[in-house]
DSSP file (Angstrom, degrees, kcal/mol; ACC not computed):
  #  RESIDUE AA STRUCTURE BP1 BP2  ACC     N-H-->O    O-->H-N    N-H-->O    O-->H-N    TCO  KAPPA ALPHA  PHI   PSI    X-CA   Y-CA   Z-CA
    1    1 A M              0   0    0      0, 0.0     2,-0.6     0, 0.0    27,-0.1   0.000 360.0 360.0 360.0-162.8  205.3   82.5  144.7
    2    2 A S    >   -     0   0    0      1,-0.1     3,-1.4    25,-0.1    27,-0.3  -0.872 360.0-166.4-110.9 117.1  203.2   85.5  145.3
    3    3 A K  T 3  S+     0   0    0     -2,-0.6    26,-0.2     1,-0.3    -1,-0.1   0.583  86.2  77.3 -72.4  -8.1  202.4   86.7  148.9
    4    4 A E  T 3  S+     0   0    0     24,-0.1     2,-0.7     2,-0.1    -1,-0.3   0.682  72.6  93.4 -74.2 -15.1  199.7   88.8  147.3
    5    5 A V    <   -     0   0    0     -3,-1.4    24,-2.6    22,-0.3     2,-0.6  -0.698  67.0-159.9 -79.4 116.8  197.6   85.6  147.0
    6    6 A K  E     -a   29   0A   0     -2,-0.7    43,-2.4    22,-0.2    44,-2.2  -0.890  11.1-173.7-106.3 118.7  195.5   85.5  150.2
    7    7 A V  E     -ab  30  50A   0     22,-2.8    24,-2.2    -2,-0.6     2,-0.5  -0.922  14.9-162.7-119.0 132.6  194.1   82.1  151.0
    8    8 A L  E     -ab  31  51A   0     42,-2.4    44,-3.5    -2,-0.4     2,-0.5  -0.966   9.0-168.4-109.9 127.5  191.7   81.0  153.7
    9    9 A Y  E     -ab  32  52A   0     22,-2.5    24,-2.0    -2,-0.5     2,-0.5  -0.975   1.0-167.3-117.6 122.8  191.6   77.2  154.5
   10   10 A V  E     +ab  33  53A   0     42,-2.4    44,-2.5    -2,-0.5     2,-0.3  -0.942  23.5 143.6-113.0 122.6  188.8   75.9  156.7
   11   11 A D        -     0   0    0     22,-2.3     6,-0.1    -2,-0.5    46,-0.1  -0.951  45.5-143.7-157.8 134.9  189.0   72.4  158.1
   12   12 A D  S    S+     0   0    0     -2,-0.3     2,-0.9    44,-0.2    22,-0.1   0.604  85.0  86.9 -77.5 -10.1  188.0   70.9  161.4
   13   13 A E    >>  -     0   0    0      1,-0.2     4,-1.4     2,-0.0     3,-1.0  -0.813  65.9-161.6 -93.8 106.6  191.1   68.7  161.5
   14   14 A V  H 3> S+     0   0    0     -2,-0.9     4,-2.6     1,-0.3     5,-0.2   0.833  87.0  60.1 -59.2 -36.9  193.8   70.8  163.1
   15   15 A H  H 3> S+     0   0    0      1,-0.2     4,-2.2     2,-0.2    -1,-0.3   0.843 103.1  52.5 -64.0 -31.0  196.6   68.6  161.7
   16   16 A N  H <> S+     0   0    0     -3,-1.0     4,-2.4     2,-0.2    -1,-0.2   0.906 109.9  48.5 -67.3 -41.0  195.4   69.4  158.1
   17   17 A L  H  X S+     0   0    0     -4,-1.4     4,-2.6     2,-0.2    -2,-0.2   0.917 112.3  48.4 -64.0 -43.4  195.6   73.1  158.9
   18   18 A R  H  X S+     0   0    0     -4,-2.6     4,-2.8     2,-0.2     5,-0.2   0.917 112.1  48.8 -62.9 -43.5  199.0   72.8  160.4
   19   19 A S  H  X S+     0   0    0     -4,-2.2     4,-2.2    -5,-0.2    -1,-0.2   0.909 111.6  49.6 -62.6 -42.6  200.3   70.8  157.4
   20   20 A F  H  X S+     0   0    0     -4,-2.4     4,-2.6     2,-0.2    -2,-0.2   0.932 112.6  47.0 -61.9 -47.0  198.8   73.4  155.0
   21   21 A K  H  X S+     0   0    0     -4,-2.6     4,-1.5     1,-0.2    -2,-0.2   0.930 113.4  47.9 -61.0 -46.5  200.4   76.3  156.9
   22   22 A A  H  < S+     0   0    0     -4,-2.8    -1,-0.2     1,-0.2     4,-0.2   0.879 116.4  44.2 -63.0 -37.6  203.8   74.5  157.0
   23   23 A T  H  < S+     0   0    0     -4,-2.2     3,-0.2    -5,-0.2    -2,-0.2   0.889 126.0  26.4 -75.2 -40.9  203.7   73.7  153.3
   24   24 A F  H >X S+     0   0    0     -4,-2.6     4,-2.2    -5,-0.2     3,-1.1   0.338  83.4 106.8-110.8   6.4  202.4   77.0  151.9
   25   25 A R  T 3< S+     0   0    0     -4,-1.5    -1,-0.2     1,-0.3     5,-0.1   0.798  87.7  44.4 -60.4 -28.7  203.6   79.7  154.4
   26   26 A R  T 34 S+     0   0    0     -3,-0.2    -1,-0.3    -4,-0.2    -2,-0.1   0.651 115.2  49.2 -86.9 -16.1  206.3   80.9  152.0
   27   27 A D  T <4 S+     0   0    0     -3,-1.1   -22,-0.3     1,-0.1     2,-0.3   0.852 117.1  10.1 -91.5 -39.3  204.0   80.8  148.9
   28   28 A F  S  < S-     0   0    0     -4,-2.2     2,-0.6   -25,-0.1   -25,-0.2  -0.852  76.3 -97.9-137.9 166.1  200.9   82.7  150.0
   29   29 A T  E     -a    6   0A   0    -24,-2.6   -22,-2.8   -27,-0.3     2,-0.3  -0.846  54.9-154.8 -85.8 120.9  199.4   84.8  152.8
   30   30 A L  E     +a    7   0A   0     -2,-0.6     2,-0.3   -24,-0.2   -22,-0.2  -0.773  26.4 178.3-112.4 144.4  197.5   82.2  154.8
   31   31 A F  E     -a    8   0A   0    -24,-2.2   -22,-2.5    -2,-0.3     2,-0.3  -0.990  13.4-168.7-133.0 140.8  194.5   82.3  157.1
   32   32 A T  E     -a    9   0A   0     -2,-0.3     2,-0.3   -24,-0.2   -22,-0.2  -0.955   7.0-174.6-132.7 153.7  193.1   79.1  158.7
   33   33 A A  E     -a   10   0A   0    -24,-2.0   -22,-2.3    -2,-0.3     3,-0.0  -0.994  23.6-145.8-145.1 146.2  189.9   78.3  160.6
   34   34 A E  S    S+     0   0    0     -2,-0.3     2,-0.3   -24,-0.2   -24,-0.1   0.428  83.9  23.0 -92.2  -0.4  188.7   75.2  162.4
   35   35 A S  S  > S-     0   0    0      1,-0.1     4,-2.4    22,-0.1     5,-0.1  -0.984  80.1-106.8-157.1 162.7  185.0   75.7  161.6
   36   36 A G  H  > S+     0   0    0     -2,-0.3     4,-2.5    24,-0.3     5,-0.2   0.935 118.3  50.2 -59.2 -49.0  182.7   77.4  159.1
   37   37 A P  H  > S+     0   0    0      0, 0.0     4,-1.7     0, 0.0    -1,-0.2   0.907 112.3  47.6 -58.7 -40.9  181.6   80.1  161.6
   38   38 A E  H  > S+     0   0    0      1,-0.2     4,-1.8     2,-0.2    -2,-0.2   0.902 111.4  51.9 -64.9 -39.9  185.2   80.9  162.5
   39   39 A G  H  X S+     0   0    0     -4,-2.4     4,-2.7     1,-0.2    -1,-0.2   0.877 106.3  53.7 -62.4 -39.0  186.0   81.0  158.7
   40   40 A L  H  X S+     0   0    0     -4,-2.5     4,-2.1     2,-0.2    -1,-0.2   0.879 105.6  53.5 -64.1 -38.0  183.2   83.4  158.1
   41   41 A E  H  X S+     0   0    0     -4,-1.7     4,-0.9     2,-0.2    -1,-0.2   0.921 112.5  43.7 -62.9 -43.2  184.5   85.8  160.8
   42   42 A I  H >X S+     0   0    0     -4,-1.8     4,-2.1     1,-0.2     3,-0.8   0.923 111.6  54.8 -65.0 -44.0  187.9   85.8  159.1
   43   43 A F  H 3< S+     0   0    0     -4,-2.7     5,-0.3     1,-0.3    -2,-0.2   0.857 105.1  52.9 -59.3 -37.5  186.3   86.2  155.7
   44   44 A K  H 3< S+     0   0    0     -4,-2.1    -1,-0.3     1,-0.2    -2,-0.2   0.770 115.8  40.2 -69.5 -25.7  184.4   89.3  156.8
   45   45 A K  H << S+     0   0    0     -4,-0.9     2,-0.3    -3,-0.8    -2,-0.2   0.744 109.5  60.6 -95.1 -27.0  187.6   90.9  158.0
   46   46 A E  S  < S-     0   0    0     -4,-2.1     2,-1.2    -5,-0.1   -40,-0.0  -0.754  74.9-127.5-110.8 149.7  190.1   90.0  155.3
   47   47 A D        -     0   0    0     -2,-0.3     2,-0.2    -3,-0.0   -41,-0.1  -0.765  45.6-176.2 -91.1  90.4  190.2   90.7  151.6
   48   48 A L        -     0   0    0     -2,-1.2   -41,-0.2    -5,-0.3     3,-0.1  -0.577  29.3-170.7 -96.6 152.7  190.7   87.1  150.4
   49   49 A N  S    S+     0   0    0    -43,-2.4    28,-2.7     1,-0.3     2,-0.4   0.757  74.2  33.9-104.2 -38.5  191.3   85.7  146.9
   50   50 A I  E     -bc   7  77A   0    -44,-2.2   -42,-2.4    26,-0.2     2,-0.5  -0.969  59.5-163.9-129.0 135.2  191.0   82.0  147.5
   51   51 A I  E     -bc   8  78A   0     26,-3.0    28,-3.1    -2,-0.4     2,-0.4  -0.981   7.6-175.7-119.5 122.2  188.8   80.0  149.8
   52   52 A L  E     +bc   9  79A   0    -44,-3.5   -42,-2.4    -2,-0.5     2,-0.4  -0.941  11.6 174.1-110.9 137.4  189.6   76.3  150.5
   53   53 A T  E     -bc  10  80A   0     26,-2.0    28,-3.3    -2,-0.4   -42,-0.2  -0.998  31.6-125.5-146.7 144.1  187.3   74.3  152.7
   54   54 A D  E     - c   0  81A   0    -44,-2.5    28,-0.2    -2,-0.4     3,-0.1  -0.508  21.8-141.4 -72.9 151.9  186.8   70.7  153.8
   55   55 A Q  S    S+     0   0    0     26,-1.0     7,-2.3     1,-0.2     2,-1.0   0.933  83.7  59.3 -82.3 -50.8  183.3   69.3  153.1
   56   56 A R        +     0   0    0      5,-0.2   -44,-0.2     6,-0.1    -1,-0.2  -0.698  65.3 142.1 -92.4 102.4  182.6   67.3  156.2
   57   57 A M        -     0   0    0     -2,-1.0   -22,-0.1    -3,-0.1   -23,-0.0  -0.969  51.1-124.2-134.7 150.7  182.8   69.4  159.3
   58   58 A P  S    S+     0   0    0      0, 0.0     3,-0.2     0, 0.0    -1,-0.1   0.914 101.8  35.6 -66.4 -47.7  180.5   69.2  162.4
   59   59 A E  S    S-     0   0    0      1,-0.3     2,-0.3     2,-0.0   -24,-0.1   0.865 133.5  -0.9 -77.1 -35.6  179.0   72.7  162.7
   60   60 A M  S    S-     0   0    0     -5,-0.0    -1,-0.3     4,-0.0   -24,-0.3  -0.964  74.2-121.2-157.3 130.2  178.6   73.6  159.0
   61   61 A T     >  -     0   0    0     -2,-0.3     4,-2.4    -3,-0.2    -5,-0.2  -0.265  33.2-107.8 -70.4 165.5  179.5   71.6  155.9
   62   62 A G  H  > S+     0   0    0     -7,-2.3     4,-2.6     1,-0.2    -7,-0.2   0.888 121.2  50.9 -60.0 -39.5  181.9   73.1  153.4
   63   63 A I  H  > S+     0   0    0     -8,-0.2     4,-2.4     2,-0.2    -1,-0.2   0.918 109.1  49.8 -66.8 -43.0  179.1   73.7  150.9
   64   64 A E  H  > S+     0   0    0      1,-0.2     4,-1.9     2,-0.2    -1,-0.2   0.912 111.9  50.1 -59.9 -41.3  177.0   75.5  153.6
   65   65 A F  H  X S+     0   0    0     -4,-2.4     4,-2.4     1,-0.2    -2,-0.2   0.931 110.6  48.7 -61.4 -46.4  180.1   77.6  154.4
   66   66 A L  H  X S+     0   0    0     -4,-2.6     4,-2.5     1,-0.2    -2,-0.2   0.851 107.4  55.0 -66.0 -34.2  180.7   78.4  150.7
   67   67 A V  H  X S+     0   0    0     -4,-2.4     4,-1.4     2,-0.2    -1,-0.2   0.921 110.8  45.8 -62.8 -42.9  177.0   79.4  150.2
   68   68 A E  H  X S+     0   0    0     -4,-1.9     4,-1.4     2,-0.2    -2,-0.2   0.899 111.1  52.7 -66.7 -40.6  177.4   81.9  153.1
   69   69 A V  H  X S+     0   0    0     -4,-2.4     4,-3.0     1,-0.2     3,-0.4   0.927 107.0  53.1 -57.5 -45.8  180.7   83.2  151.7
   70   70 A Q  H  < S+     0   0    0     -4,-2.5    -1,-0.2     1,-0.2    -2,-0.2   0.837 104.5  54.9 -62.3 -34.4  179.0   83.8  148.4
   71   71 A K  H  < S+     0   0    0     -4,-1.4    -1,-0.2     2,-0.2    -2,-0.2   0.858 114.1  41.3 -66.3 -34.6  176.2   85.8  150.1
   72   72 A I  H  < S-     0   0    0     -4,-1.4    -2,-0.2    -3,-0.4    -1,-0.2   0.927 141.0 -13.7 -78.6 -48.3  178.9   88.1  151.6
   73   73 A N     <  -     0   0    0     -4,-3.0    -1,-0.3    -5,-0.2    -2,-0.2  -0.801  52.9-167.6-159.5 110.3  181.2   88.4  148.6
   74   74 A P  S    S+     0   0    0      0, 0.0    -4,-0.1     0, 0.0    -3,-0.1   0.528  71.1  87.1 -80.0  -4.3  181.0   86.2  145.5
   75   75 A E        +     0   0    0     -5,-0.1    51,-0.1     2,-0.1    52,-0.1   0.915  63.3  87.3 -66.2 -46.9  184.4   87.3  144.1
   76   76 A P  S    S-     0   0    0      0, 0.0   -26,-0.2     0, 0.0     2,-0.2  -0.208  84.7-112.0 -59.4 145.1  186.9   84.9  145.8
   77   77 A M  E     -c   50   0A   0    -28,-2.7   -26,-3.0    39,-0.1     2,-0.4  -0.549  31.5-143.0 -76.6 140.3  187.5   81.6  144.1
   78   78 A R  E     -c   51   0A   0     20,-0.4    22,-3.2    -2,-0.2    23,-1.1  -0.908  17.9-177.0-115.8 131.7  186.1   78.6  146.0
   79   79 A I  E     -cd  52 101A   0    -28,-3.1   -26,-2.0    -2,-0.4     2,-0.5  -0.993  12.8-151.6-128.8 128.1  187.8   75.2  146.2
   80   80 A L  E     -cd  53 102A   0     21,-2.3    23,-3.1    -2,-0.4     2,-0.4  -0.865  12.1-171.7-102.0 130.2  186.3   72.2  148.1
   81   81 A I  E     +cd  54 103A   0    -28,-3.3   -26,-1.0    -2,-0.5     2,-0.3  -0.979  13.5 160.6-122.0 131.1  188.6   69.6  149.5
   82   82 A T  E     - d   0 104A   0     21,-2.1    23,-2.4    -2,-0.4   -28,-0.0  -0.997  42.2-144.4-149.7 153.7  187.4   66.3  151.0
   83   83 A G  S    S+     0   0    0     -2,-0.3     2,-0.4    21,-0.2    21,-0.1   0.421  83.4  79.9 -91.4  -1.0  188.6   62.9  151.8
   84   84 A Y  S    S-     0   0    0      2,-0.1     2,-1.4    -3,-0.0   -29,-0.1  -0.880  75.2-136.5-113.8 139.0  185.3   61.3  150.8
   85   85 A S        +     0   0    0     -2,-0.4     2,-0.6    19,-0.0     3,-0.1  -0.712  42.4 158.9 -91.1  87.5  184.1   60.5  147.3
   86   86 A D     >  -     0   0    0     -2,-1.4     4,-1.9     1,-0.1     3,-0.3  -0.917  27.7-166.6-116.8 103.8  180.6   61.8  147.7
   87   87 A I  H  > S+     0   0    0     -2,-0.6     4,-2.5     1,-0.2     5,-0.2   0.834  89.9  57.2 -61.9 -33.5  178.9   62.6  144.3
   88   88 A T  H  > S+     0   0    0      1,-0.2     4,-2.8     2,-0.2    -1,-0.2   0.908 106.1  50.0 -63.2 -41.0  176.1   64.5  146.1
   89   89 A A  H  > S+     0   0    0     -3,-0.3     4,-2.6     2,-0.2    -2,-0.2   0.895 110.2  50.4 -63.7 -39.8  178.7   66.8  147.7
   90   90 A V  H  X S+     0   0    0     -4,-1.9     4,-2.0     2,-0.2    -2,-0.2   0.939 112.6  45.7 -63.5 -46.7  180.3   67.4  144.3
   91   91 A I  H  X S+     0   0    0     -4,-2.5     4,-2.9     1,-0.2     5,-0.3   0.925 114.8  47.6 -63.3 -45.2  177.0   68.2  142.7
   92   92 A D  H  X>S+     0   0    0     -4,-2.8     4,-3.2     1,-0.2     5,-1.3   0.899 109.5  54.5 -61.5 -40.6  176.0   70.5  145.6
   93   93 A A  H  <5S+     0   0    0     -4,-2.6     6,-1.5    -5,-0.2    -1,-0.2   0.904 113.9  40.8 -60.6 -41.6  179.4   72.2  145.5
   94   94 A I  H  <5S+     0   0    0     -4,-2.0     4,-0.3     4,-0.2    -2,-0.2   0.927 124.2  36.4 -73.1 -45.5  179.0   73.0  141.9
   95   95 A N  H  <5S+     0   0    0     -4,-2.9    -2,-0.2    -5,-0.2    -3,-0.2   0.901 131.7  22.1 -77.8 -42.7  175.4   74.0  142.0
   96   96 A K  T  <5S+     0   0    0     -4,-3.2    -3,-0.2    -5,-0.3    -2,-0.1   0.884 132.5  33.3 -95.0 -45.4  175.1   75.8  145.4
   97   97 A G  S   <S-     0   0    0     -5,-1.3    -3,-0.2    -4,-0.2    -4,-0.1   0.508  91.8-136.2 -92.5  -4.1  178.6   76.9  146.3
   98   98 A Q        -     0   0    0     -6,-0.3   -20,-0.4    -4,-0.3     2,-0.2   0.949  32.0-161.8  43.6  63.5  179.7   77.6  142.7
   99   99 A V        -     0   0    0     -6,-1.5   -20,-0.2    -9,-0.2    -1,-0.2  -0.530  23.7-152.9 -80.8 137.1  183.0   75.8  143.3
  100  100 A Y  S    S+     0   0    0    -22,-3.2     2,-0.3     1,-0.3   -21,-0.2   0.914  79.9   0.4 -71.6 -45.8  186.0   76.4  141.0
  101  101 A R  E     -d   79   0A   0    -23,-1.1   -21,-2.3     2,-0.0     2,-0.5  -0.974  57.3-146.4-143.9 156.4  187.6   73.0  141.8
  102  102 A Y  E     -d   80   0A   0     -2,-0.3     2,-0.3   -23,-0.2   -21,-0.2  -0.996  25.4-174.5-122.9 121.1  186.9   69.9  143.8
  103  103 A L  E     -d   81   0A   0    -23,-3.1   -21,-2.1    -2,-0.5     2,-0.3  -0.889  17.9-129.2-120.7 149.4  190.0   68.2  145.2
  104  104 A N  E     -d   82   0A   0     -2,-0.3   -21,-0.2   -23,-0.2   -19,-0.0  -0.698  36.5 -89.3 -93.8 147.6  190.5   64.9  147.1
  105  105 A K  S    S+     0   0    0    -23,-2.4     2,-0.1    -2,-0.3     3,-0.0  -0.701 104.7  52.3 -88.1 151.0  192.4   64.5  150.3
  106  106 A P  S    S-     0   0    0      0, 0.0    -1,-0.1     0, 0.0    -2,-0.1   0.543  86.5-154.0 -75.1 139.6  195.2   63.9  150.8
  107  107 A W        -     0   0    0     -4,-0.1     2,-0.4    -2,-0.1    -2,-0.1  -0.451   8.7-129.1 -79.0 152.9  196.2   66.8  148.6
  108  108 A Q     >  -     0   0    0     -2,-0.1     4,-2.9     1,-0.1     5,-0.3  -0.849  16.6-126.7-101.8 138.8  199.5   66.8  146.8
  109  109 A Y  H  > S+     0   0    0     -2,-0.4     4,-2.8     1,-0.2     5,-0.2   0.914 107.2  44.2 -50.8 -55.3  201.7   70.0  147.1
  110  110 A E  H  > S+     0   0    0      1,-0.2     4,-2.4     2,-0.2    -1,-0.2   0.892 115.3  48.6 -62.6 -40.5  202.2   70.6  143.4
  111  111 A D  H  > S+     0   0    0      2,-0.2     4,-2.3     1,-0.2    -1,-0.2   0.939 115.3  43.2 -64.4 -47.5  198.5   69.9  142.5
  112  112 A L  H  X S+     0   0    0     -4,-2.9     4,-2.6     2,-0.2    -2,-0.2   0.903 114.3  50.5 -67.5 -40.2  197.2   72.2  145.2
  113  113 A K  H  X S+     0   0    0     -4,-2.8     4,-2.4    -5,-0.3    -1,-0.2   0.929 112.3  47.0 -62.5 -45.4  199.7   74.9  144.5
  114  114 A A  H  X S+     0   0    0     -4,-2.4     4,-2.4    -5,-0.2    -2,-0.2   0.888 112.4  50.7 -63.2 -39.3  198.9   74.8  140.7
  115  115 A T  H  X S+     0   0    0     -4,-2.3     4,-2.5     2,-0.2    -2,-0.2   0.920 110.9  48.0 -65.1 -44.2  195.1   74.9  141.5
  116  116 A I  H  X S+     0   0    0     -4,-2.6     4,-2.4     2,-0.2    -2,-0.2   0.921 113.4  47.7 -63.0 -43.5  195.5   77.9  143.8
  117  117 A M  H  X S+     0   0    0     -4,-2.4     4,-2.0     2,-0.2    -2,-0.2   0.899 112.8  48.1 -66.5 -40.1  197.6   79.7  141.2
  118  118 A A  H  X S+     0   0    0     -4,-2.4     4,-2.1     2,-0.2    -1,-0.2   0.910 112.4  49.7 -65.2 -41.2  195.1   79.0  138.4
  119  119 A A  H  X S+     0   0    0     -4,-2.5     4,-2.7     1,-0.2    -2,-0.2   0.895 109.9  51.2 -63.6 -40.1  192.3   80.1  140.7
  120  120 A F  H  X S+     0   0    0     -4,-2.4     4,-2.8     2,-0.2    -1,-0.2   0.875 107.3  53.4 -65.9 -36.4  194.1   83.3  141.5
  121  121 A E  H  X S+     0   0    0     -4,-2.0     4,-2.5     2,-0.2    -2,-0.2   0.928 111.2  45.4 -62.8 -44.7  194.7   84.0  137.8
  122  122 A V  H  X S+     0   0    0     -4,-2.1     4,-2.6     2,-0.2     5,-0.2   0.923 112.7  51.8 -63.1 -44.4  190.9   83.6  137.2
  123  123 A F  H  X S+     0   0    0     -4,-2.7     4,-2.2     1,-0.2    -2,-0.2   0.932 112.0  46.3 -55.8 -48.8  190.2   85.8  140.2
  124  124 A T  H  X S+     0   0    0     -4,-2.8     4,-2.6     1,-0.2    -2,-0.2   0.906 112.3  49.4 -63.6 -44.2  192.6   88.5  138.9
  125  125 A L  H  X S+     0   0    0     -4,-2.5     4,-2.5     2,-0.2    -1,-0.2   0.894 111.1  49.9 -64.1 -40.0  191.2   88.4  135.4
  126  126 A R  H  X S+     0   0    0     -4,-2.6     4,-2.4     2,-0.2    -1,-0.2   0.917 112.0  47.9 -63.7 -42.6  187.6   88.7  136.7
  127  127 A R  H  X S+     0   0    0     -4,-2.2     4,-2.0    -5,-0.2    -2,-0.2   0.917 113.1  47.7 -65.0 -43.4  188.5   91.6  138.8
  128  128 A E  H  X S+     0   0    0     -4,-2.6     4,-2.4     1,-0.2    -2,-0.2   0.899 111.4  51.6 -63.8 -40.7  190.3   93.3  135.9
  129  129 A N  H  X S+     0   0    0     -4,-2.5     4,-2.4     1,-0.2    -2,-0.2   0.907 107.8  51.9 -62.4 -42.3  187.4   92.7  133.6
  130  130 A K  H  X S+     0   0    0     -4,-2.4     4,-2.1     1,-0.2    -1,-0.2   0.905 110.7  48.3 -60.6 -42.3  185.0   94.2  136.2
  131  131 A E  H  X S+     0   0    0     -4,-2.0     4,-2.3     2,-0.2    -2,-0.2   0.895 110.6  50.8 -66.1 -41.2  187.2   97.3  136.3
  132  132 A L  H  X S+     0   0    0     -4,-2.4     4,-2.5     2,-0.2    -2,-0.2   0.895 109.1  51.3 -64.5 -39.2  187.3   97.6  132.5
  133  133 A V  H  X S+     0   0    0     -4,-2.4     4,-2.6     2,-0.2    -2,-0.2   0.919 109.4  50.9 -63.3 -42.7  183.5   97.3  132.3
  134  134 A R  H  X S+     0   0    0     -4,-2.1     4,-2.3     1,-0.2    -2,-0.2   0.926 111.5  47.6 -59.0 -45.2  183.2  100.1  134.9
  135  135 A K  H  X S+     0   0    0     -4,-2.3     4,-2.4     1,-0.2    -2,-0.2   0.895 111.7  50.2 -63.9 -40.6  185.6  102.3  132.9
  136  136 A L  H  X S+     0   0    0     -4,-2.5     4,-2.4     2,-0.2    -1,-0.2   0.906 110.3  49.8 -64.9 -42.0  183.7  101.5  129.6
  137  137 A E  H  X S+     0   0    0     -4,-2.6     4,-2.3     2,-0.2    -2,-0.2   0.908 111.3  49.5 -62.7 -41.2  180.4  102.4  131.3
  138  138 A R  H  X S+     0   0    0     -4,-2.3     4,-2.1     2,-0.2    -2,-0.2   0.915 111.0  49.1 -63.6 -43.3  181.8  105.7  132.5
  139  139 A A  H  X S+     0   0    0     -4,-2.4     4,-2.3     1,-0.2    -2,-0.2   0.893 110.5  51.1 -64.0 -40.1  183.2  106.5  129.1
  140  140 A N  H  X S+     0   0    0     -4,-2.4     4,-2.6     2,-0.2    -1,-0.2   0.900 108.5  51.5 -63.3 -41.2  179.8  105.8  127.5
  141  141 A E  H  X S+     0   0    0     -4,-2.3     4,-2.2     1,-0.2    -2,-0.2   0.906 110.7  48.6 -61.6 -41.5  178.1  108.0  130.0
  142  142 A Q  H  X S+     0   0    0     -4,-2.1     4,-2.5     2,-0.2    -2,-0.2   0.897 111.6  49.4 -66.0 -40.4  180.5  110.9  129.2
  143  143 A L  H  X S+     0   0    0     -4,-2.3     4,-2.5     2,-0.2    -2,-0.2   0.908 110.6  50.1 -64.9 -41.6  179.9  110.3  125.4
  144  144 A E  H  X S+     0   0    0     -4,-2.6     4,-2.5     2,-0.2    -2,-0.2   0.902 110.6  50.4 -62.7 -40.5  176.1  110.4  125.9
  145  145 A F  H  X S+     0   0    0     -4,-2.2     4,-2.4     2,-0.2    -2,-0.2   0.935 111.6  47.3 -61.8 -47.5  176.4  113.6  127.9
  146  146 A L  H  X S+     0   0    0     -4,-2.5     4,-2.2     1,-0.2    -2,-0.2   0.893 111.5  51.4 -62.3 -39.7  178.6  115.2  125.2
  147  147 A L  H  X S+     0   0    0     -4,-2.5     4,-2.3     2,-0.2    -1,-0.2   0.919 109.8  48.9 -64.2 -43.4  176.1  114.1  122.5
  148  148 A R  H  X S+     0   0    0     -4,-2.5     4,-1.9     2,-0.2    -2,-0.2   0.902 111.0  50.9 -61.8 -41.2  173.2  115.5  124.4
  149  149 A Q  H  X S+     0   0    0     -4,-2.4     4,-1.1     1,-0.2    -1,-0.2   0.901 110.9  48.6 -61.5 -41.0  175.1  118.8  124.8
  150  150 A K  H  < S+     0   0    0     -4,-2.2     3,-0.3     1,-0.2    -2,-0.2   0.892 110.5  50.5 -67.8 -39.4  175.8  118.9  121.1
  151  151 A L  H  < S+     0   0    0     -4,-2.3    -1,-0.2     1,-0.2    -2,-0.2   0.820 109.9  51.1 -68.3 -30.5  172.2  118.2  120.2
  152  152 A L  H  <        0   0    0     -4,-1.9    -1,-0.2     1,-0.2    -2,-0.2   0.710 360.0 360.0 -78.5 -20.8  171.0  121.0  122.5
  153  153 A S     <        0   0    0     -4,-1.1    -1,-0.2    -3,-0.3    -2,-0.2   0.484 360.0 360.0 -75.3 360.0  173.3  123.6  121.0
């Protein structure tokens, strides 16, 4: 896989973090945190593409964490993982945290890997689109300038 994909996984259950690291260490560049506040500190320092978070954590829920992430930088794709079937959490994740996907625990390697890769593809396309829009705006500004120069001559 691609080590250029940078993933942060936040979960208060250390064994889940260890399992995630052991499973995906060869596929992606990984960062893990045991709480939302710890995850935010990593998020502020690293240029991440994908954010995975557990929903039920003591200091800060996954949705609260994703809302804070979005305030700092809305670009990374957000995935909520939980062992509980809580429809309110799903609705909040979609409405407040603008989550790309919602997955149930325990996750399956192939499913999670495919989800991360699909999320990275969307992330990459959005970033490329943003750059193309910037280039188009710059080209339009240059054309407008040339047109004004021509009209003044």
